[in-house]
N, CA, C and O atoms as a MOPAC input file, in Angstrom:
PM7 MOZYME 1SCF
protein

 N     77.04600 1   148.10700 1   167.44300 1
 C     77.96700 1   147.78100 1   166.37000 1
 C     79.16500 1   147.01000 1   166.92600 1
 O     79.67200 1   147.32800 1   168.00200 1
 N     79.60100 1   146.01500 1   166.19800 1
 C     80.69600 1   145.17300 1   166.65400 1
 C     82.01900 1   145.92800 1   166.61300 1
 O     82.22500 1   146.80200 1   165.77100 1
 N     82.90800 1   145.57700 1   167.53100 1
 C     84.22100 1   146.19800 1   167.55300 1
 C     85.06400 1   145.64700 1   166.40900 1
 O     84.98600 1   144.46100 1   166.08800 1
 N     85.86900 1   146.51100 1   165.79600 1
 C     86.73400 1   146.07300 1   164.71600 1
 C     88.11200 1   146.70100 1   164.87400 1
 O     88.28800 1   147.68800 1   165.58800 1
 N     89.07400 1   146.11100 1   164.19800 1
 C     90.42800 1   146.63100 1   164.16300 1
 C     90.73100 1   147.00400 1   162.72200 1
 O     90.42200 1   146.25000 1   161.79900 1
 N     91.34600 1   148.18800 1   162.53000 1
 C     91.53700 1   148.71000 1   161.18500 1
 C     93.01300 1   148.84100 1   160.85300 1
 O     93.83000 1   149.20500 1   161.69900 1
 N     93.33700 1   148.53400 1   159.59900 1
 C     94.69700 1   148.71300 1   159.09800 1
 C     94.64700 1   149.34600 1   157.72600 1
 O     93.79500 1   149.00400 1   156.90700 1
 N     95.56800 1   150.27800 1   157.47200 1
 C     95.65100 1   150.93700 1   156.17400 1
 C     96.85400 1   150.37000 1   155.43400 1
 O     97.95400 1   150.28800 1   155.98000 1
 N     96.62700 1   149.97800 1   154.17500 1
 C     97.71800 1   149.46300 1   153.36000 1
 C     97.85200 1   150.28200 1   152.09100 1
 O     96.85400 1   150.69200 1   151.49800 1
 N     99.09500 1   150.52100 1   151.67400 1
 C     99.34600 1   151.27100 1   150.44200 1
 C    100.38700 1   150.55300 1   149.61300 1
 O    101.32200 1   149.95500 1   150.14600 1
 N    100.21500 1   150.61700 1   148.28400 1
 C    101.19400 1   150.06200 1   147.34800 1
 C    100.96800 1   150.72500 1   146.00500 1
 O     99.84600 1   150.72100 1   145.50000 1
 N    102.00600 1   151.29200 1   145.41700 1
 C    101.88600 1   152.06900 1   144.18200 1
 C    100.80300 1   153.12700 1   144.38500 1
 O    100.93000 1   153.96100 1   145.28100 1
 N     99.75300 1   153.11600 1   143.58500 1
 C     98.68300 1   154.10000 1   143.74400 1
 C     97.47900 1   153.52300 1   144.50400 1
 O     96.50200 1   154.23600 1   144.72900 1
 N     97.53400 1   152.25800 1   144.89700 1
 C     96.40800 1   151.61000 1   145.56000 1
 C     96.41400 1   151.84800 1   147.06200 1
 O     97.45700 1   151.76600 1   147.71000 1
 N     95.25200 1   152.14100 1   147.60400 1
 C     95.09800 1   152.34500 1   149.04100 1
 C     93.94200 1   151.47700 1   149.51900 1
 O     92.85000 1   151.50900 1   148.95200 1
 N     94.19600 1   150.69800 1   150.57500 1
 C     93.16400 1   149.80000 1   151.10300 1
 C     92.94800 1   150.07500 1   152.58700 1
 O     93.90400 1   150.17800 1   153.35500 1
 N     91.68000 1   150.19300 1   152.98000 1
 C     91.30400 1   150.29300 1   154.39000 1
 C     90.66100 1   148.96600 1   154.76700 1
 O     89.58900 1   148.62100 1   154.27100 1
 N     91.32000 1   148.23200 1   155.64200 1
 C     90.89200 1   146.88200 1   156.00300 1
 C     90.37000 1   146.88800 1   157.43300 1
 O     91.05200 1   147.34800 1   158.34800 1
 N     89.15500 1   146.37600 1   157.62000 1
 C     88.57100 1   146.25900 1   158.95400 1
 C     88.35200 1   144.78200 1   159.27100 1
 O     87.73200 1   144.04900 1   158.50000 1
 N     88.87500 1   144.36300 1   160.42400 1
 C     88.78400 1   142.96700 1   160.84300 1
 C     88.00000 1   142.90200 1   162.14400 1
 O     88.28800 1   143.64000 1   163.08600 1
 N     87.00700 1   142.01600 1   162.19500 1
 C     86.23900 1   141.80800 1   163.41600 1
 C     85.97200 1   140.31500 1   163.57300 1
 O     86.08000 1   139.55000 1   162.61500 1
 N     85.62500 1   139.91300 1   164.79100 1
 C     85.26700 1   138.51500 1   165.01400 1
 C     84.02500 1   138.19200 1   164.21100 1
 O     83.11300 1   139.01300 1   164.10800 1
 N     83.98500 1   136.99500 1   163.64000 1
 C     82.81900 1   136.66000 1   162.83200 1
 C     82.86000 1   135.26200 1   162.27400 1
 O     83.43100 1   134.34300 1   162.86300 1
 N     82.23300 1   135.12500 1   161.10700 1
 C     82.01600 1   133.79500 1   160.53900 1
 C     82.77200 1   133.56000 1   159.23200 1
 O     82.54300 1   132.54400 1   158.57500 1
 N     83.66800 1   134.47100 1   158.83400 1
 C     84.45100 1   134.24600 1   157.62800 1
 C     83.98400 1   135.01800 1   156.41100 1
 O     84.35000 1   134.67100 1   155.28800 1
 N     83.18100 1   136.06200 1   156.60600 1
 C     82.77000 1   136.89600 1   155.45900 1
 C     83.93500 1   137.78100 1   155.04800 1
 O     84.59400 1   138.38300 1   155.89600 1
 N     84.18900 1   137.85900 1   153.74600 1
 C     85.27300 1   138.69500 1   153.21800 1
 C     84.68900 1   139.55000 1   152.10900 1
 O     84.41700 1   139.05100 1   151.01700 1
 N     84.49100 1   140.84500 1   152.38200 1
 C     83.83900 1   141.75300 1   151.44000 1
 C     84.83600 1   142.81900 1   151.00200 1
 O     85.49500 1   143.44600 1   151.83100 1
 N     84.93700 1   143.01700 1   149.68200 1
 C     85.81500 1   144.05000 1   149.11700 1
 C     84.95700 1   144.96000 1   148.24600 1
 O     84.40400 1   144.51500 1   147.24100 1
 N     84.84400 1   146.22300 1   148.62400 1
 C     84.04300 1   147.21400 1   147.88400 1
 C     82.62300 1   146.70900 1   147.58600 1
 O     82.09700 1   146.93300 1   146.49500 1
 N     82.02000 1   146.04100 1   148.54300 1
 C     80.64400 1   145.57400 1   148.38500 1
 C     80.49800 1   144.24500 1   147.66600 1
 O     79.38600 1   143.72700 1   147.57200 1
 N     81.58300 1   143.67600 1   147.15700 1
 C     81.54100 1   142.37400 1   146.48600 1
 C     82.26200 1   141.35100 1   147.34900 1
 O     83.01800 1   141.71400 1   148.25100 1
 N     82.03000 1   140.07400 1   147.07500 1
 C     82.82200 1   139.06300 1   147.76400 1
 C     84.25800 1   139.15400 1   147.25400 1
 O     84.49400 1   139.59100 1   146.12700 1
 N     85.20000 1   138.74700 1   148.07100 1
 C     86.61400 1   138.88800 1   147.72000 1
 C     86.96200 1   138.10100 1   146.46300 1
 O     87.75800 1   138.56500 1   145.64600 1
 N     86.37600 1   136.91300 1   146.29600 1
 C     86.69000 1   136.09900 1   145.11500 1
 C     86.13100 1   136.72500 1   143.83800 1
 O     86.68100 1   136.51700 1   142.75700 1
 N     85.03800 1   137.49100 1   143.95500 1
 C     84.51000 1   138.19300 1   142.78300 1
 C     85.34900 1   139.41200 1   142.43400 1
 O     85.47000 1   139.76600 1   141.26200 1
 N     85.93300 1   140.05900 1   143.44400 1
 C     86.71000 1   141.27800 1   143.20400 1
 C     88.11400 1   140.95500 1   142.70100 1
 O     88.58900 1   141.56400 1   141.74300 1
 N     88.77900 1   139.99400 1   143.35000 1
 C     90.12900 1   139.59600 1   142.95600 1
 C     90.04300 1   138.27900 1   142.19500 1
 O     90.02600 1   137.20700 1   142.79900 1
 N     89.98800 1   138.36400 1   140.86200 1
 C     89.74800 1   137.17400 1   140.04100 1
 C     91.03000 1   136.53400 1   139.51600 1
 O     90.98700 1   135.39900 1   139.04200 1
 N     92.16500 1   137.22200 1   139.58400 1
 C     93.40100 1   136.63200 1   139.07000 1
 C     93.81500 1   135.43200 1   139.90900 1
 O     93.62200 1   135.43500 1   141.12500 1
 N     94.38100 1   134.40400 1   139.27800 1
 C     94.84500 1   133.25200 1   140.05800 1
 C     95.98700 1   133.66400 1   140.99500 1
 O     96.91600 1   134.35800 1   140.58100 1
 N     95.91300 1   133.24200 1   142.23300 1
 C     96.96000 1   133.53700 1   143.20300 1
 C     96.70300 1   134.77200 1   144.04200 1
 O     97.33300 1   134.94000 1   145.08700 1
 N     95.79400 1   135.64600 1   143.61500 1
 C     95.53200 1   136.86200 1   144.37800 1
 C     94.91700 1   136.55200 1   145.74400 1
 O     95.33800 1   137.11100 1   146.75700 1
 N     93.93800 1   135.67700 1   145.77300 1
 C     93.29200 1   135.35200 1   147.05400 1
 C     94.27000 1   134.66800 1   148.00300 1
 O     94.23500 1   134.90700 1   149.21000 1
 N     95.14000 1   133.81900 1   147.46400 1
 C     96.14600 1   133.16100 1   148.30000 1
 C     97.09200 1   134.20800 1   148.89400 1
 O     97.46300 1   134.11500 1   150.06300 1
 N     97.48100 1   135.20500 1   148.09000 1
 C     98.36500 1   136.26900 1   148.58400 1
 C     97.66300 1   137.11500 1   149.64600 1
 O     98.26600 1   137.48400 1   150.65400 1
 N     96.39100 1   137.41600 1   149.41200 1
 C     95.65100 1   138.26200 1   150.35500 1
 C     95.46800 1   137.56700 1   151.69800 1
 O     95.48400 1   138.22300 1   152.74000 1
 N     95.29600 1   136.26000 1   151.68600 1
 C     95.09100 1   135.52200 1   152.93100 1
 C     96.40700 1   135.10300 1   153.58900 1
 O     96.38500 1   134.44000 1   154.62600 1
 N     97.56100 1   135.47800 1   153.00600 1
 C     98.85300 1   135.08900 1   153.56700 1
 C     99.09400 1   135.62500 1   154.98700 1
 O     99.75500 1   134.93500 1   155.76300 1
 N     98.59700 1   136.81600 1   155.37600 1
 C     98.77600 1   137.21900 1   156.77600 1
 C     98.08600 1   136.26900 1   157.76100 1
 O     98.60800 1   136.00700 1   158.84500 1
 N     96.92300 1   135.76100 1   157.38400 1
 C     96.23700 1   134.79300 1   158.25800 1
 C     97.02400 1   133.48900 1   158.31900 1
 O     97.12200 1   132.86900 1   159.37700 1
 N     97.58900 1   133.06800 1   157.17300 1
 C     98.37900 1   131.83700 1   157.14900 1
 C     99.64800 1   131.98500 1   157.98200 1
 O    100.09900 1   131.01900 1   158.59900 1
 N    100.23200 1   133.19300 1   158.00700 1
 C    101.47400 1   133.42100 1   158.74900 1
 C    101.27900 1   133.24900 1   160.25100 1
 O    102.21100 1   132.86100 1   160.95500 1
 N    100.08100 1   133.53500 1   160.74600 1
 C     99.82600 1   133.39000 1   162.18700 1
 C     99.10800 1   132.08600 1   162.50900 1
 O     98.80100 1   131.81000 1   163.66800 1
 N     98.84200 1   131.28500 1   161.47800 1
 C     98.21000 1   129.98600 1   161.70100 1
 C     96.71900 1   130.03300 1   161.93700 1
 O     96.16600 1   129.12900 1   162.56200 1
 N     96.05800 1   131.06100 1   161.45400 1
 C     94.60700 1   131.18100 1   161.59800 1
 C     93.93100 1   130.98700 1   160.25100 1
 O     94.57800 1   131.01500 1   159.20400 1
 N     92.62100 1   130.79100 1   160.29700 1
 C     91.85500 1   130.64900 1   159.06800 1
 C     90.86100 1   131.79300 1   158.95100 1
 O     90.55500 1   132.47700 1   159.92800 1
 N     90.36600 1   131.98700 1   157.74100 1
 C     89.42500 1   133.07700 1   157.46600 1
 C     88.13700 1   132.91300 1   158.27200 1
 O     87.49100 1   133.91000 1   158.59600 1
 N     87.75400 1   131.69400 1   158.59900 1
 C     86.47900 1   131.45000 1   159.26300 1
 C     86.38000 1   132.08200 1   160.65600 1
 O     85.28800 1   132.17000 1   161.21800 1
 N     87.51100 1   132.52100 1   161.21600 1
 C     87.48600 1   133.11800 1   162.55200 1
 C     87.13700 1   134.60600 1   162.52000 1
 O     86.77400 1   135.17300 1   163.55100 1
 N     87.24200 1   135.24600 1   161.35200 1
 C     87.08000 1   136.69400 1   161.27000 1
 C     86.13800 1   137.09900 1   160.14600 1
 O     85.94900 1   136.36600 1   159.17600 1
 N     85.55300 1   138.28100 1   160.29800 1
 C     84.86400 1   138.96400 1   159.20200 1
 C     85.79100 1   140.08200 1   158.75000 1
 O     86.28300 1   140.85000 1   159.57700 1
 N     86.03300 1   140.18200 1   157.44800 1
 C     86.95300 1   141.17900 1   156.91600 1
 C     86.20600 1   142.04500 1   155.91300 1
 O     85.56900 1   141.54100 1   154.98900 1
 N     86.29500 1   143.35700 1   156.11000 1
 C     85.67600 1   144.31300 1   155.20000 1
 C     86.76900 1   145.22800 1   154.66200 1
 O     87.54900 1   145.78900 1   155.43100 1
 N     86.82400 1   145.37800 1   153.33700 1
 C     87.89400 1   146.15500 1   152.70800 1
 C     87.29000 1   147.21300 1   151.79400 1
 O     86.38000 1   146.92900 1   151.01500 1
 N     87.80300 1   148.43100 1   151.89600 1
 C     87.51900 1   149.48700 1   150.92900 1
 C     88.84400 1   149.79400 1   150.24000 1
 O     89.78700 1   150.26800 1   150.87400 1
 N     88.91100 1   149.52000 1   148.93800 1
 C     90.15800 1   149.72700 1   148.20300 1
 C     89.88100 1   150.58000 1   146.97800 1
 O     88.86400 1   150.40400 1   146.30800 1
 N     90.79500 1   151.51300 1   146.68500 1
 C     90.65100 1   152.33300 1   145.49000 1
 C     92.01600 1   152.78800 1   145.01200 1
 O     92.99300 1   152.74900 1   145.76000 1
 N     92.07700 1   153.21900 1   143.76400 1
 C     93.31000 1   153.70200 1   143.17600 1
 C     94.18200 1   152.57400 1   142.66800 1
 O     94.12700 1   151.45600 1   143.17900 1
 N     94.98400 1   152.86900 1   141.66200 1
 C     95.95100 1   151.90200 1   141.16400 1
 C     95.32700 1   150.78900 1   140.36400 1
 O     94.15700 1   150.85000 1   139.98600 1
 N     96.12100 1   149.77200 1   140.11100 1
 C     95.67200 1   148.61700 1   139.35100 1
 C     95.49200 1   147.41000 1   140.24900 1
 O     95.54600 1   147.52300 1   141.47300 1
 N     95.28100 1   146.27100 1   139.64500 1
 C     94.98000 1   145.05500 1   140.40100 1
 C     96.14900 1   144.66400 1   141.29900 1
 O     95.94500 1   144.31100 1   142.46100 1
 N     97.35600 1   144.72200 1   140.78000 1
 C     98.52800 1   144.32200 1   141.54700 1
 C     98.74900 1   145.22500 1   142.75800 1
 O     99.01700 1   144.73800 1   143.85600 1
 N     98.63900 1   146.52300 1   142.56200 1
 C     98.80600 1   147.46200 1   143.66600 1
 C     97.71100 1   147.32000 1   144.70300 1
 O     97.96700 1   147.43000 1   145.90200 1
 N     96.48500 1   147.07600 1   144.24500 1
 C     95.37700 1   146.90000 1   145.18800 1
 C     95.55100 1   145.61900 1   145.99700 1
 O     95.29200 1   145.60100 1   147.20000 1
 N     95.99200 1   144.54400 1   145.33600 1
 C     96.21200 1   143.28000 1   146.04100 1
 C     97.25500 1   143.45200 1   147.14000 1
 O     97.03400 1   143.03700 1   148.27800 1
 N     98.38300 1   144.06000 1   146.80500 1
 C     99.44700 1   144.25200 1   147.78200 1
 C     99.03100 1   145.18700 1   148.91300 1
 O     99.44500 1   145.00000 1   150.05800 1
 N     98.21300 1   146.19300 1   148.59900 1
 C     97.77000 1   147.10600 1   149.64100 1
 C     96.82000 1   146.41000 1   150.61700 1
 O     96.84300 1   146.69700 1   151.81400 1
 N     95.99300 1   145.50500 1   150.11800 1
 C     95.09700 1   144.75200 1   151.00100 1
 C     95.90900 1   143.84000 1   151.92400 1
 O     95.57600 1   143.70100 1   153.10100 1
 N     96.97100 1   143.21800 1   151.40100 1
 C     97.82800 1   142.34800 1   152.21400 1
 C     98.43400 1   143.13800 1   153.36900 1
 O     98.40200 1   142.69200 1   154.51600 1
 N     98.98500 1   144.30600 1   153.06700 1
 C     99.60100 1   145.13500 1   154.10500 1
 C     98.56000 1   145.61100 1   155.11500 1
 O     98.81300 1   145.59000 1   156.31900 1
 N     97.40000 1   146.03700 1   154.64000 1
 C     96.35300 1   146.50200 1   155.54000 1
 C     95.85400 1   145.39600 1   156.46100 1
 O     95.61600 1   145.63200 1   157.64500 1
 N     95.69600 1   144.19300 1   155.92300 1
 C     95.24200 1   143.06400 1   156.73600 1
 C     96.29300 1   142.70200 1   157.77900 1
 O     95.95500 1   142.42200 1   158.93000 1
 N     97.56600 1   142.70500 1   157.38400 1
 C     98.63900 1   142.38800 1   158.32900 1
 C     98.67200 1   143.40900 1   159.46400 1
 O     98.83700 1   143.03600 1   160.62500 1
 N     98.51600 1   144.68900 1   159.14000 1
 C     98.53100 1   145.72600 1   160.16800 1
 C     97.33800 1   145.61400 1   161.10400 1
 O     97.46500 1   145.84500 1   162.30700 1
 N     96.17900 1   145.25900 1   160.55600 1
 C     94.98600 1   145.10100 1   161.40300 1
 C     95.14400 1   143.91300 1   162.35100 1
 O     94.75500 1   143.99500 1   163.51600 1
 N     95.71100 1   142.81300 1   161.85800 1
 C     95.90000 1   141.63000 1   162.70700 1
 C     96.90500 1   141.90000 1   163.82300 1
 O     96.75300 1   141.38200 1   164.93000 1
 N     97.93000 1   142.70700 1   163.54300 1
 C     98.90500 1   143.05200 1   164.58400 1
 C     98.24600 1   143.89800 1   165.67600 1
 O     98.62600 1   143.80900 1   166.84300 1
 N     97.25200 1   144.72500 1   165.29700 1
 C     96.51900 1   145.49300 1   166.30800 1
 C     95.69200 1   144.57100 1   167.20200 1
 O     95.48900 1   144.86100 1   168.38100 1
 N     95.21500 1   143.45800 1   166.63500 1
 C     94.45000 1   142.50400 1   167.43400 1
 C     95.34800 1   141.85400 1   168.47900 1
 O     94.98100 1   141.76300 1   169.65100 1
 N     96.52600 1   141.40200 1   168.05100 1
 C     97.45600 1   140.72800 1   168.95700 1
 C     98.87600 1   141.12100 1   168.56900 1
 O     99.35000 1   140.73400 1   167.50100 1
 N     99.55200 1   141.87100 1   169.40200 1
 C    100.90000 1   142.35400 1   169.12600 1
 C    101.94900 1   141.26400 1   169.05600 1
 O    103.02800 1   141.47800 1   168.50300 1
 N    101.64800 1   140.08700 1   169.61300 1
 C    102.61700 1   138.99200 1   169.58800 1
 C    102.77900 1   138.40100 1   168.19200 1
 O    103.72400 1   137.65300 1   167.94200 1
 N    101.87100 1   138.72800 1   167.28500 1
 C    101.96300 1   138.21300 1   165.91500 1
 C    102.93900 1   139.01400 1   165.06400 1
 O    103.19200 1   138.65300 1   163.91400 1
 N    103.49100 1   140.09800 1   165.60900 1
 C    104.36100 1   140.97800 1   164.83000 1
 C    105.56800 1   140.24000 1   164.27900 1
 O    105.90900 1   140.41000 1   163.10800 1
 N    106.22700 1   139.41600 1   165.10300 1
 C    107.44800 1   138.73900 1   164.64300 1
 C    107.14500 1   137.75900 1   163.51100 1
 O    107.92400 1   137.64800 1   162.56400 1
 N    106.02600 1   137.05000 1   163.60000 1
 C    105.65800 1   136.11900 1   162.52100 1
 C    105.36500 1   136.87700 1   161.22900 1
 O    105.72900 1   136.42600 1   160.14300 1
 N    104.70700 1   138.03300 1   161.35000 1
 C    104.40400 1   138.85200 1   160.17000 1
 C    105.68100 1   139.41800 1   159.56100 1
 O    105.82500 1   139.45400 1   158.33900 1
 N    106.61400 1   139.86400 1   160.41500 1
 C    107.87600 1   140.40900 1   159.92000 1
 C    108.67800 1   139.34600 1   159.16700 1
 O    109.22600 1   139.61500 1   158.09800 1
 N    108.74300 1   138.13200 1   159.73600 1
 C    109.49900 1   137.05400 1   159.08600 1
 C    108.92900 1   136.72100 1   157.71700 1
 O    109.67100 1   136.36100 1   156.80300 1
 N    107.62300 1   136.83900 1   157.57400 1
 C    106.98200 1   136.57400 1   156.27900 1
 C    107.05600 1   137.78100 1   155.35200 1
 O    106.64200 1   137.69500 1   154.19600 1
 N    107.58000 1   138.91000 1   155.84400 1
 C    107.72100 1   140.11100 1   155.02800 1
 C    106.41200 1   140.82100 1   154.74700 1
 O    106.27300 1   141.48000 1   153.71700 1
 N    105.44900 1   140.69600 1   155.65300 1
 C    104.10900 1   141.23600 1   155.40100 1
 C    103.88700 1   142.62600 1   155.97900 1
 O    102.89200 1   143.27500 1   155.65600 1
 N    104.80500 1   143.09800 1   156.83700 1
 C    104.61600 1   144.40900 1   157.45000 1
 C    105.48700 1   145.48500 1   156.81200 1
 O    105.51300 1   146.62400 1   157.27800 1
 N    106.20200 1   145.12500 1   155.74600 1
 C    107.08100 1   146.08300 1   155.08700 1
 C    106.33300 1   146.78800 1   153.96900 1
 O    105.76100 1   146.14300 1   153.09100 1
 N    106.33800 1   148.10900 1   154.00500 1
 C    105.68200 1   148.91300 1   152.97300 1
 C    106.60000 1   148.96800 1   151.76800 1
 O    107.74700 1   149.40100 1   151.88100 1
 N    106.11400 1   148.53600 1   150.61900 1
 C    106.88100 1   148.58100 1   149.37800 1
 C    106.77400 1   150.00000 1   148.82400 1
 O    105.72700 1   150.39800 1   148.31400 1
 N    107.86700 1   150.76000 1   148.93000 1
 C    107.82900 1   152.18700 1   148.63400 1
 C    108.02600 1   152.50900 1   147.15900 1
 O    108.04500 1   153.68300 1   146.78800 1
 N    108.17400 1   151.49200 1   146.30600 1
 C    108.41100 1   151.77800 1   144.88900 1
 C    107.15800 1   152.36700 1   144.25100 1
 O    106.08200 1   151.77000 1   144.28300 1
 N    107.32700 1   153.55200 1   143.67100 1
 C    106.22800 1   154.20900 1   142.97700 1
 C    106.71600 1   154.63600 1   141.60400 1
 O    107.91000 1   154.56800 1   141.31600 1
 N    105.79800 1   155.07200 1   140.76200 1
 C    106.15300 1   155.49100 1   139.41400 1
 C    106.99900 1   156.76200 1   139.47000 1
 O    106.68300 1   157.71100 1   140.18800 1
 N    108.09000 1   156.75300 1   138.68900 1
 C    108.98300 1   157.90100 1   138.63400 1
 C    108.36000 1   159.00500 1   137.77900 1
 O    107.68600 1   158.72500 1   136.78800 1
 N    108.59000 1   160.24900 1   138.16400 1
 C    107.98000 1   161.35600 1   137.43600 1
 C    108.65700 1   161.56400 1   136.08500 1
 O    109.82800 1   161.23200 1   135.90300 1
 N    107.89900 1   162.11900 1   135.14300 1
 C    108.42400 1   162.42500 1   133.81800 1
 C    109.26900 1   163.69300 1   133.89700 1
 O    108.86600 1   164.67500 1   134.52000 1
 N    110.45200 1   163.67000 1   133.25800 1
 C    111.34500 1   164.83800 1   133.25400 1
 C    111.12500 1   165.66100 1   131.98000 1
 O    110.74500 1   165.11000 1   130.94600 1
 N    111.36000 1   166.96900 1   132.05000 1
 C    111.21300 1   167.82000 1   130.86000 1
 C    112.21600 1   167.42000 1   129.77700 1
 O    113.36700 1   167.09900 1   130.07000 1
 N    111.76400 1   167.44300 1   128.53100 1
 C    112.62900 1   167.10500 1   127.40500 1
 C    112.72100 1   165.62900 1   127.10600 1
 O    113.32600 1   165.23600 1   126.10900 1
 N    112.12600 1   164.79400 1   127.96200 1
 C    112.13800 1   163.34700 1   127.74800 1
 C    110.73300 1   162.86900 1   127.42200 1
 O    109.74400 1   163.52900 1   127.74000 1
 N    110.66200 1   161.69200 1   126.77100 1
 C    109.35700 1   161.13600 1   126.41800 1
 C    108.65900 1   160.52300 1   127.63100 1
 O    107.45100 1   160.67300 1   127.81000 1
 N    109.45300 1   159.82000 1   128.47000 1
 C    108.94500 1   159.26400 1   129.71900 1
 C    109.92000 1   159.68200 1   130.82000 1
 O    110.62400 1   160.67900 1   130.66500 1
 N    109.97200 1   158.95400 1   131.90700 1
 C    110.84100 1   159.34700 1   133.00900 1
 C    112.31200 1   159.35700 1   132.59300 1
 O    113.06900 1   160.24100 1   132.99300 1
 N    112.71400 1   158.36700 1   131.78500 1
 C    114.12500 1   158.27500 1   131.38700 1
 C    114.32700 1   158.12600 1   129.88600 1
 O    115.45300 1   158.26400 1   129.40900 1
 N    113.27100 1   157.84800 1   129.12600 1
 C    113.41100 1   157.61600 1   127.69000 1
 C    113.59300 1   158.94300 1   126.95200 1
 O    112.73900 1   159.82700 1   127.01100 1
 N    114.72700 1   159.06000 1   126.25600 1
 C    115.02700 1   160.28400 1   125.51500 1
 C    114.48800 1   160.17100 1   124.09000 1
 O    114.30200 1   159.06600 1   123.58100 1
 N    114.23800 1   161.31700 1   123.44600 1
 C    113.83200 1   161.27100 1   122.03200 1
 C    114.96800 1   160.68200 1   121.18600 1
 O    116.14100 1   160.79000 1   121.54500 1
 N    114.61100 1   160.07100 1   120.08000 1
 C    115.60300 1   159.44700 1   119.22300 1
 C    116.56300 1   160.50500 1   118.65400 1
 O    116.13500 1   161.53500 1   118.13300 1
 N    117.86300 1   160.22500 1   118.76600 1
 C    118.87100 1   161.16100 1   118.27600 1
 C    119.02900 1   161.01400 1   116.77300 1
 O    119.16100 1   159.89700 1   116.27300 1
 N    119.01700 1   162.12500 1   116.04600 1
 C    119.30300 1   162.08300 1   114.60400 1
 C    120.48700 1   162.97000 1   114.30600 1
 O    120.55200 1   164.11900 1   114.74100 1
 N    121.43200 1   162.41300 1   113.54900 1
 C    122.65400 1   163.16700 1   113.25900 1
 C    122.37300 1   164.27600 1   112.24200 1
 O    122.97700 1   165.34600 1   112.32200 1
 N    121.46100 1   164.03800 1   111.28000 1
 C    121.15200 1   165.04900 1   110.25500 1
 C    119.67300 1   165.38000 1   110.24700 1
 O    119.23000 1   166.20900 1   109.45200 1

């Protein structure tokens, strides 16, 4: 079995396990090609931004991703973080380029919990005087 480097990415409720190995440019997400899985315009460009930050192309690597939880936006961002972390494991000198592009920062914003007596996290029931 070929050697691979793994990175875990998280965003909102989405969690992505990204494995990068030397190869011919195959990009598989949950058993589908990446373009079939991420169909929104701009998603593939965002996902490949860690490779662009270090000046490499997809054709140099095979990338396998297992992603679950959350919605499309959270899954996309989690794959970006996971790919950036895996590439830094391949070559530690790429860390500064990834940091400058903001690709190694975990976005910690998550959904706020609902409070008792409120309709949502902060929305109060409508006040009636009578």
